[in-house]
LOZA-240622 format. One record per residue (C-alpha): x, y, z; residue in one letter. Coordinates in steps of 0.001 Angstrom, whole numbers, padded with zeros to 6 digits, always signed. Last residue first. Example, Ala and Ser with C-alpha at 12.3 -4.5 7.8 and 13.67 -1.06 7.14 Angstrom:
<pts>
+013670-001060+007140S/+012300-004500+007800A/
</pts>
This chain:
<pts>
-001496-061375-002219G/+001909-062446-003506L/+003048-063265+000034K/-000060-065378+000717G/+000337-067087-002639E/+003838-068124-001632I/+002713-069487+001752E/-000173-071420+000196L/+002207-072851-002401V/+004545-074042+000389R/+001723-075906+002142K/+000719-077450-001172K/+004304-078589-001743V/+004514-080506+001547K/+001040-082051+001305M/+001467-083071-002333V/+004921-084696-002145S/+003901-088355-001718D/+001218-088106-004404P/+003679-087061-007132N/+002766-083560-008191L/+000879-081721-010903S/+001138-077935-010650I/-001709-075935-012110S/-002596-072585-013644D/+000936-071095-013730I/+001005-067483-012529G/+004735-066742-012898L/+005049-066478-009089E/+003473-069926-008800V/+006046-071320-011216L/+008945-069805-009243Y/+007665-071268-005947E/+007211-074718-007464A/+010791-074540-008760V/+011963-073451-005280E/+010164-076431-003730P/+012427-078782-005727Y/+011691-082484-006095D/+007909-082505-006582S/+008015-079236-008532P/+010673-080686-010914A/+009155-084085-011736Q/+007128-083007-014755G/+003392-082368-014886C/+003328-078601-015316I/+000276-076535-016136G/-000899-074062-018742V/-004442-073535-019980Y/-005070-071092-022841K/-005851-067378-023024G/-003487-067011-025980A/-001306-064390-024292R/-001390-066331-020996K/-000379-069495-022835C/+002605-067716-024401A/+003658-066242-021036D/+003623-069706-019431I/+005863-071165-022150A/+008272-068245-022048N/+008551-068344-018263K/+009159-072087-018074F/+011836-071916-020778Q/+013563-068999-019038A/+013592-070889-015739K/+015062-073826-017628M/+017914-071727-018977A/+018576-070445-015445P/+019162-074078-014295N/+016698-075101-011587R/+015516-078108-013630E/+018914-079727-013038D/+020585-082405-015188F/+024273-081460-014993I/+025041-083990-012244S/+023494-086756-014353S/+026256-086530-016957V/+027828-089986-016533L/+024724-091554-014994D/+022975-091498-018360S/+019201-091971-018636D/+018575-088216-018496R/+020705-087737-021609D/+021782-084108-021177V/+021683-081546-023992G/+020677-078746-021578L/+017484-077801-023408T/+016777-081342-024564L/+017118-082996-021175Q/+015452-080137-019318T/+012432-080226-021647L/+012353-084021-021375D/+012021-083967-017580N/+010111-080669-017259S/+007077-081841-019170G/+005086-078596-019291I/+001400-079135-019901S/+000308-076703-022564F/-003124-075561-023721G/-006213-076109-025812D/-004263-077115-028946F/-004517-075917-032539D/-003579-072220-032381K/-001548-073005-029259L/+001097-074826-031313F/+001735-071716-033411E/+002032-069347-030429D/+004361-071805-028700A/+006824-071917-031581L/+009928-071340-029415I/+008429-073124-026421V/+007252-076233-028276N/+010501-076149-030271V/+012467-076475-027018P/+010716-079830-026523L/+008647-080830-023494E/+005512-078708-023764C/+003099-081622-023836M/+000118-080752-025967V/-003422-080338-024726Y/-006723-081684-026030I/-009931-080454-024419E/-013202-082353-024598L/-016116-080474-022996G/-018805-082783-024327N/-017646-081896-027869E/-015179-078998-027746G/-012278-080789-029380Q/-013455-083832-031306I/-012482-087348-030323L/-014856-089155-032704G/-012307-091424-034392Q/-011973-089126-037440E/-011384-086252-035007R/-008500-088176-033430M/-006889-088779-036811I/-007196-085066-037629N/-005655-084136-034246L/-002683-086358-035098V/-002013-084636-038409K/-002480-081208-036765R/+000199-081982-034169G/+002663-083016-036871E/+002054-079720-038677Q/+002691-077809-035424P/+006072-079545-035221T/+007838-081955-032840R/+004913-083274-030814V/+006509-085348-028058F/+003407-086195-026068P/-000270-085541-026846L/-002684-084707-024009M/-006298-085662-023496L/-008936-084481-021021K/-011121-086980-019144V/-013868-085325-017075N/-016298-086711-019654T/-016422-090045-017848L/-019716-091247-019317G/-018634-094890-019471M/-019875-095287-023063T/-019027-091731-024143E/-015858-090557-022390R/-014252-093904-021619V/-015310-095448-024945Y/-013823-092448-026780K/-010544-093170-024993L/-010672-096817-026081A/-011431-095855-029671E/-008483-093443-029629C/-006152-096232-028451E/-007461-098477-031225W/-006702-095664-033713I/-003194-095446-032253F/-002683-099151-033019A/-003900-098577-036570N/-001412-095714-037075K/+001706-097718-036144Y/+003384-098672-039433A/+001577-096069-041546E/+002998-093338-039335S/+000326-090962-038007Y/+000551-091990-034343Y/+004227-092869-034228R/+005482-089326-034820S/+003141-088119-032064A/+005130-089816-029313G/+008158-091951-030165R/+010406-093078-033002Y/+013608-091305-032048G/+014769-088778-029470I/+014901-091165-026495M/+015332-094121-028882P/+018978-093172-029497N/+020782-095808-031573E/+017531-097192-032895E/+016671-100742-033966I/+013147-100739-035354P/+010152-102292-033596E/+007435-104624-034871F/+009038-108052-034711K/+010557-107491-031256A/+007204-106622-029689G/+005519-110009-029342G/+005312-109592-025561I/+006606-106131-024658M/+010373-105561-024522K/+010411-104049-028020K/+007972-101352-026916Y/+010543-100123-024381E/+013408-100023-026898N/+011110-098262-029397S/+010219-095522-026899K/+006872-095570-025146F/+004766-092416-025090D/+001149-093551-025104S/-001519-090849-024881T/-001347-088541-021889R/-004560-088543-019885V/-005513-085318-018097I/-008123-086001-015412V/-010340-083031-014603P/-012437-083183-011413K/-015861-084845-011783P/-014673-087535-011008Y/-011321-088159-009292F/-011604-091922-008730A/-013790-092264-011817S/-011100-090892-014124A/-008378-093103-012609I/-010383-096318-012819M/-011702-095310-016254G/-008193-094928-017690V/-007386-098517-016725G/-010866-099647-017723E/-010695-098024-021141A/-007252-099470-021839I/-008426-102920-020753N/-011665-102674-022714K/-009999-101449-025908I/-007181-103999-025896F/-009259-107080-025034F/-011995-106172-027541D/-009282-105704-030178K/-007729-109091-029374P/-011086-110937-029700D/-014197-111873-027695S/-012515-111505-024314Y/-012170-114094-021528G/-008735-115193-022689S/-006583-112274-023909I/-003483-113301-021927I/-003816-116984-022873N/-004035-116074-026563E/-000851-114003-026235I/+001024-116908-024640E/-000181-119321-027330E/+000812-116973-030165K/+004384-116233-029028P/+004799-115109-031787E/+002316-113836-034333V/+000855-115211-037567E/-001861-113122-039172K/-005590-113537-038570G/-006382-109813-038600L/-006965-109784-034805Y/-003658-111636-034320L/-001878-108911-036302A/-003653-106208-034303E/-002614-107834-031031L/+000996-108007-032221A/+000687-104343-033251L/-000390-103397-029733P/+002653-105114-028143H/+001340-107434-025406V/+001448-106519-021691K/-002123-105117-021908I/-002952-104212-018293Y/+000545-103629-016904N/+002524-102180-019814N/-000454-100608-021574I/-001773-099042-018360I/+001659-097808-017298F/+002288-096333-020747E/-001022-094422-020717M/+000321-092131-018010R/-002272-090102-016128A/-000826-086614-015726L/-002425-083508-014255G/-005003-085370-012191V/-007624-083389-010277G/-007932-080523-007803D/-006333-082305-004865N/-006542-083059-001135P/-005387-086699-000820I/-008410-089008-000896Q/-008032-089478-004660S/-004733-091252-004025F/-006516-094227-002451S/-008981-094687-005281F/-006205-094175-007853A/-003794-096781-006482R/-005049-099624-008718S/-004956-097268-011717P/-001144-096974-011452N/+000232-093916-013241G/-001116-090974-011289V/+000533-087520-011252N/-001618-085387-008973L/-003047-081894-009453Y/-002831-078843-007201I/-004564-075893-008873K/-002882-072561-008148T/-005335-070400-006232K/-004798-072686-003251T/-007671-073899-001078E/-007298-073800+002699E/-006974-077307+004045Q/-009471-080111+004411T/-008218-082920+006590S/-005796-085396+005030L/-003574-085594+008096D/-001035-088226+007133L/+000392-090625+009709T/+003546-092260+008447E/+004588-095834+009038T/+008049-097165+008333T/+009380-100510+007201F/+012358-102724+008007P/+012682-105821+005800I/+012579-109204+007565N/+013694-111636+004905G/+012365-112862+001567E/+009536-110768+000240Y/+005823-111564+000040V/+004050-109149-002300F/+000427-107940-002351G/-001239-106754-005548E/-004222-104419-005509D/-002213-101378-004431G/+001351-101091-003161R/+000897-101131+000622A/+000080-104813+001095C/+003716-105828+001667D/+004281-109064+003577C/+007846-109419+004856T/+009357-112876+005402V/+011558-114733+007886E/+011893-118507+007475I/+010636-120704+010346D/+008048-122669+008339S/+008548-122821+004587K/+007092-120546+001930L/+006914-121300-001800A/+004853-124482-001422E/+002230-123204+001065T/+002052-119911-000815A/+001560-121441-004286N/-001818-120108-005530H/-001258-116611-004015C/-005027-116028-003731G/-004835-114073-000485V/-002337-111607+000976I/-003333-110390+004432A/-002368-107434+006607P/-004035-107690+010048V/-006427-104915+011059G/-008982-106980+013013I/-011816-105796+010795E/-009797-106008+007585R/-008762-109596+008314A/-012387-110460+009187V/-013626-109217+005814I/-010819-111055+004023A/-011765-114246+005889A/-015386-113908+004861H/-014504-113690+001149C/-014829-110368-000675T/-011278-109645-001794K/-010600-113183-003026G/-009446-116535-001696G/-006855-119227-002289R/-003205-119986-001608N/-003139-117989+001617T/-000929-115501+003481I/-001775-113864+006831V/+000296-111212+008616A/+001590-110339+012104S/-000667-113062+013501A/-002490-112795+016869I/-005884-111881+015362K/-005502-114453+012589M/-005165-117348+015034V/-008527-116863+016789P/-010115-115993+013400E/-009089-119266+011703W/-012589-120751+011763D/-013620-117706+009718P/-012131-119285+006561D/-008445-118893+005951T/-007423-120826+002841I/-004386-122922+001911D/-002220-121819+004837T/+000507-119396+005854V/+000226-117500+009154L/+003070-115061+009762V/+004191-115237+013404E/+003542-112520+015970G/+001755-114753+018487E/+002696-118412+018159K/+000938-121076+016094F/+001370-124712+017074E/-002200-124857+018451C/-003405-124092+014925I/-002396-127526+013661G/-005766-129280+013780E/-007222-126386+011820L/-005469-127440+008629N/-002214-127207+006688E/-000383-124757+008933I/+002753-123066+007615V/+004287-120816+010291R/+006503-118119+008841V/+008620-115909+011104R/+007796-112229+010995G/+006786-109250+008894S/+003755-107074+008311G/+003047-104186+005948I/-000309-102426+005828K/-002754-101492+003055S/-005657-103882+003667G/-006137-107159+001839I/-003620-107580-000982S/-004326-110074-003744I/-001403-112380-004518G/+002376-112633-004568K/+005081-115200-003885T/+008747-115384-002861L/+009773-111963-004175I/+013555-111629-003605K/+014708-108700-001502N/+012917-105383-001245A/+014710-102096-001647T/+014991-100254+001630K/+012825-098581+004267E/+009603-100258+003060L/+006501-098067+003158S/+003286-097877+005177Y/+000858-094948+005112R/-001583-094473+007971Q/-004442-092118+007129E/-006123-089350+009072V/-009145-087712+007480F/-011773-088211+010141G/-013556-091402+011112K/-013347-094891+009700K/-016436-096960+010447Q/-017696-097148+006859S/-014355-098591+005737Q/-014635-101558+008092V/-018183-102797+008718T/-020136-102948+005468E/-023810-103199+006426P/-025608-106445+005540R/-027431-107856+002530A/-028291-111482+001749Q/-029877-113610-001005V/-030241-111060-003810I/-031419-112838-006942Y/-030485-112543-010639L/-032882-114280-013027K/-031960-116892-015654E/-035110-118966-014825D/-033278-122309-014529L/-029656-121269-014002G/-030639-118993-011133D/-028053-116245-010650K/-026968-115579-007084A/-026227-112519-004974W/-024596-111728-001622E/-024442-108097-000506I/-022091-106065+001714D/-023497-102532+001987M/-022364-098930+002329P/-024483-096830+004717Q/-024495-093036+004244Y/-026608-091492+006949R/-030263-091437+008068N/-029937-095149+008877A/-033183-095945+007067M/-032309-093665+004157R/-028863-095254+003940S/-030450-098702+003902Y/-032599-097789+000897H/-029772-096018-000962E/-027466-099000-000472E/-030091-101441-001728I/-030786-099331-004817M/-027034-098982-005472V/-026598-102750-005217A/-029490-103262-007631Q/-027837-100962-010165K/-024537-102830-009742A/-026251-106187-010251L/-027876-104979-013462T/-024556-103537-014707L/-022690-106795-014117I/-025556-108798-015657E/-025440-106723-018841E/-021652-107029-018983D/-021683-110827-018767N/-021291-113077-015737I/-018885-115989-015109S/-016076-114481-017186F/-014492-117164-019338S/-011068-118842-019098N/-011847-121038-016099K/-015258-121973-017493E/-013750-122932-020867N/-011095-125088-019213A/-013862-126906-017335T/-014456-126406-013622T/-013457-129066-011133N/-016183-130359-008838I/-017195-129329-005321N/-020022-131111-003537I/-023303-130108-001909T/-025975-131662+000324T/-024073-134799+001302K/-025404-138272+002143G/-024460-139472-001336S/-027929-140814-002223T/-029338-137390-003003K/-026486-136636-005457N/-024779-133448-004428A/-025891-130009-005613Y/-023077-127925-007096I/-020007-126056-005860M/-017480-124927-008459K/-013734-125456-008722I/-010820-123825-010574D/-012319-120323-010648K/-009073-118865-012106N/-010249-115293-011709G/-010507-112900-014666L/-010223-109279-013611S/-012599-106529-014710R/-012274-102799-014119K/-014115-099595-014881I/-017462-101052-015877I/-019074-097651-016482P/-021944-098473-018831K/-023956-095240-018927K/-027541-095076-017743D/-027022-091743-015919E/-027116-093551-012558K/-024230-095705-013814L/-022409-092379-014319T/-022090-091807-010572E/-021890-095425-009419K/-018680-096523-011147F/-018640-100309-011605V/-015758-102536-010496Y/-015551-106207-011471F/-013801-109289-010106E/-013799-112896-011279D/-013288-115249-008367P/-010200-116800-006756N/-011826-119869-005258V/-012291-121426-001798M/-012502-118027-000108G/-015569-118904+001968G/-017838-116304+000427V/-016668-117125-003097V/-016914-120893-002587N/-020196-120502-000698E/-021815-118847-003695G/-023104-121912-005491L/-021804-122540-008997G/-019442-120551-011217W/-017676-117524-009769A/-018392-113835-009206S/-017056-110811-007370T/-018655-107376-007657I/-017190-104108-006318L/-019571-101152-006630V/-017876-097757-006809T/-018421-094223-005561K/-017472-094884-001931D/-013684-095087-002101F/-012910-096834+001224G/-009415-097734+000032S/-009422-101519+000489E/-013062-102634+000427T/-014071-100243-002321D/-017649-099354-001444I/-021012-100779-002521T/-019757-104300-001902F/-020962-107258-003948M/-020614-111021-003437V/-020929-114048-005704G/-023034-116353-007820S/-022981-118308-011064S/-025062-120684-013198A/-026342-124257-012722K/-025276-124450-009076D/-026892-121003-008976S/-030217-122758-008533R/-031497-120238-005973V/-032519-122029-002806M/-035714-121108-000961K/-034807-119604+002407Q/-034922-120984+005969I/-033119-118508+008235C/-032308-119577+011792V/-032271-117262+014813S/-029472-117461+017353L/-029423-115309+020476G/-026633-113169+021882V/-027128-112045+025468E/-025641-115249+026835F/-022284-114898+025105H/-021895-111285+026274N/-020342-109231+023456F/-017089-107376+024207G/-015531-107367+020771R/-012739-109851+021481S/-015221-112093+023329Q/-017644-112168+020439R/-014941-113059+017885Y/-013352-115715+020095S/-016707-117365+020823V/-017655-117310+017142A/-014288-118651+015940R/-014259-121469+018474S/-017765-122507+017378T/-020457-121769+019929F/-023247-120146+017902L/-022739-123140+015618S/-024952-125260+017905A/-028121-123457+016828F/-027085-123886+013184C/-026420-127598+013650L/-029880-127887+015206K/-031430-126320+012125I/-029381-128693+009981H/-030880-131830+011546H/-034425-130410+011479I/-034115-129673+007747L/-032610-133080+006964S/-035538-134776+008687S/-038033-132521+006969L/-036889-132894+003367G/-034219-131136+001322Q/-031244-128972+002384V/-029503-127620-000698N/-027181-125296+001248L/-026032-125165+004867F/-024796-122044+006658T/-022879-121932+009935D/-022085-119150+012405Q/-019038-116871+012413Q/-019112-116364+008659G/-018952-112585+008924A/-019672-111426+012486F/-019964-108061+010676S/-019170-105685+013515A/-019469-101869+013352D/-022614-101434+011226P/-024120-104633+012673L/-024429-107703+010480D/-024364-109812+013629E/-025498-109660+017256A/-028953-111244+017116T/-027449-114192+015262A/-028797-115401+011912S/-027631-118917+011027S/-028525-120055+007538R/-030457-123041+006201V/-030694-122781+002421A/-033677-124567+000970V/-034522-127296-001520D/-038228-127973-001683I/-040238-131010-000674V/-044000-130578-001030Q/-043586-128542-004210S/-045517-125816-006002D/-043123-122999-004984Y/-045632-121241-002725E/-046834-124631-001508L/-043294-125492-000379G/-043149-122380+001813L/-046349-123496+003578K/-044992-127022+004097A/-041800-125646+005627Y/-043840-123390+007916A/-045954-126298+009175S/-042956-128534+009880I/-041167-125691+011696I/-044283-125020+013793E/-044520-128685+014772D/-040872-128762+015859R/-041384-125725+018078L/-044408-127388+019699D/-042431-130608+020246S/-039460-128964+021968P/-036315-129625+019894L/-034251-132482+021324P/-030898-131692+023055T/-028026-133614+021446S/-027110-130670+019205F/-026898-128237+022113I/-024625-130461+024234L/-022453-131418+021266E/-021976-127739+020464R/-021031-126977+024077I/-018501-129832+024192K/-016879-128628+020951K/-016643-125110+022372T/-014760-126405+025405K/-012204-128461+023465D/-011519-125838+020820Q/-010973-123088+023400L/-008698-125354+025479V/-006484-125979+022429G/-006525-122363+021272L/-005269-120890+024527D/-005609-117269+023342I/-009406-117458+023576T/-009208-118183+027300D/-012402-119737+028687V/-012918-119290+032435D/-016711-119368+032805S/-017411-120723+029308L/-017878-124381+030293L/-019802-123362+033408E/-022197-121176+031427E/-022855-123962+028944I/-023715-126356+031783Q/-025988-123757+033382K/-027976-123232+030183E/-028512-126950+029477I/-031978-127551+030918G/-033453-128822+027629G/-036493-126560+027920D/-034280-123604+028809K/-031744-124093+026035L/-034423-124879+023415L/-036562-121900+024530Y/-033514-119640+024172F/-033142-120820+020569Y/-036887-120512+019876A/-036844-116950+021222E/-034112-116268+018662A/-036816-116717+016031T/-037066-119391+013361I/-037148-117179+010284A/-039046-117731+007056F/-038442-117855+003335G/-038940-116094+000035N/-036237-115689-002623P/-035360-111978-003169V/-035646-110511-006678H/-035211-106746-006947I/-037896-105116-009113G/-039094-102217-006968L/-041848-104321-005329P/-039071-106720-004217V/-037334-103805-002483L/-039540-102950+000497Q/-041118-106164+001756Q/-038569-108752+000685Y/-035712-106335+001306M/-036728-105670+004907E/-037482-109343+005561G/-034041-110291+004256L/-032446-107645+006455S/-034188-108887+009593A/-033246-112461+008706N/-029536-111701+008413K/-029365-109407+011444G/-031045-111669+013945G/-034697-112779+014185V/-036088-111196+017361L/-033333-108805+018449T/-032804-107810+014820V/-036468-106906+014248D/-035893-103290+013134S/-034879-104464+009648N/-038374-105704+009033R/-040298-108931+009655I/-043730-110303+008720E/-043306-110571+004940N/-040152-112602+005520F/-042110-115294+007377F/-041915-115367+011178K/-041846-118613+013159I/-041606-119134+016938Y/-045160-118293+018063K/-047030-119223+014901M/
</pts>
């Protein structure tokens, strides 16, 4: 057939003939199906057919005249002209020979699936789309569950016409593509019955930080258009590629989306092809794919990425759409295209945004897209009919931003939506055009009113915040290019797992302090003993709130272990295979009491800072079971996830005997020093740790100096008290003596010694003194690394 090519006849090199989407499907069908990846069969109506339609119908000149002076900034004129072009194309009959070939190809595809009338997806596939530097995501139309010849022909013509939507014309024009050099192929592909299961999108790179050792998977119930189009907040999963290849199970993060609607097939008599229905309470509170499916999808994503990277002769991260068939229970790949934002970044220069002063009231929050900050006057727009009201520099607030909003998004200072996830088309476009966006806020259009001033902060990790007022912010350009290596290891202090991928791009030798408290406080939220009580069937308060928090998990213990493991796993994978030193939990009783359900389980202490904390908790009968759960989670990270770069560190160990008690508990839970390279350090943060250093080092693999508590207890200063804060100073001669004695003891024992306290980040002279003493590592806050590393290089140069 002249105008039809089945998937087994096309390869990735045929973009000019069948467009990016079809070329990629043909490539996968021929090259990856034999390797076990399922791709539904189909055929392409070539771009030649599109040009044939224009020429045969005699409408080329009319389209050219309508576009001759189009201004994509004048949204009203743009909408009017593009609508006329679409009507012109749609009203032009298909040439009879082209129509006959489509009928023949549809019948042939039906025979393969033992049906005369099959349900197919009809997708646009432009000859300038899915390129490495321009996604054209969602710019042309897709139609699902198309059945029968008349419906097929109708939707094919709609696809041809969709080359001239306002969004498509604006997108092409802004990127310098000639409207008449771009052709439109149509993909006809057998539908996957994900209306009876789930579907979603995968990226083989972190879409926000560019960290390239992870697969990001999003998933929701029903057909995939709701995830792609941002209609739902989907479930979200991260899988670490490196240990996945070793057949480990490194699911390093999972987030439960609300998934309040799902798209299914419409009744044949309704005149529609698909409809959205509300999901059940069980569907909302359950993950839409299980762990086995997550890992299978991640493995397939890696296979696809490796194949396309070989073809490109360079690393090529991918954007992939998948669907699970509810009839045969198989997972299918239905699209794959190059990722177009992070993969195009060059060099090691990064822009860092930060607010100049403390933020005002938080008006709403959601998922951050990008890492910028934007501010301006709010313009709430309910639907596309109102986009002509929008003025350049305003903050766009709406329910969802599908690609139809691209002309407005590119002139906005920020975009805020009620719905959407990280992998929807609008998020992809927002990243491409560089506008900060906060999606999935749920209540943005209610919480924000037109004409108020707001600041949109996407610079704090996964969560984006909308603040009241126009808050000044700064931008800093960081040169992250490779520098000369220091003899003294430069580690980072990392508390927030959601920032780990970004922080790992700063020159470093690993993580000197990963704080378990942050993970428990932000991922768990519930007091560990309240979870244990619920697990044992005991009464807890507030029971309903706790049950809501753990929804999606089999039981409270499963929730605790997986969330701890994933929080630690995010940090460990970000820096893998460099060492990541994880400090076990070090809350004080007053801090634990504030956690949900915590009041019942905590004592009243006059001075929690030197009370029931650290190692003393771990072996106490009251708290021991919670520490055992923590050990199980850490063992899961090292063994099940395969992240053996994790080292452990115990806080606030008051006596060598106390340290041995805790080490015995850890051994009983399978955390055995020396196995798979496991090292267990002790925090050197009490004067007794320094005085009895030789005794402590008989049992532990080294010291990490905690300068905050060590200064507090050496100088007798409560570091939480403003009244004596002027005395708190790590540069005090007594502190220099403590540092020296601790380092000397480790050198005598041949053990590791580092520092993870605040002092080197705040005072370059402390860093200088530690380097002169021969400390193995200095762990710094990420924002002070470049400055301190430069100083360390200078000191080492002087010392020779």
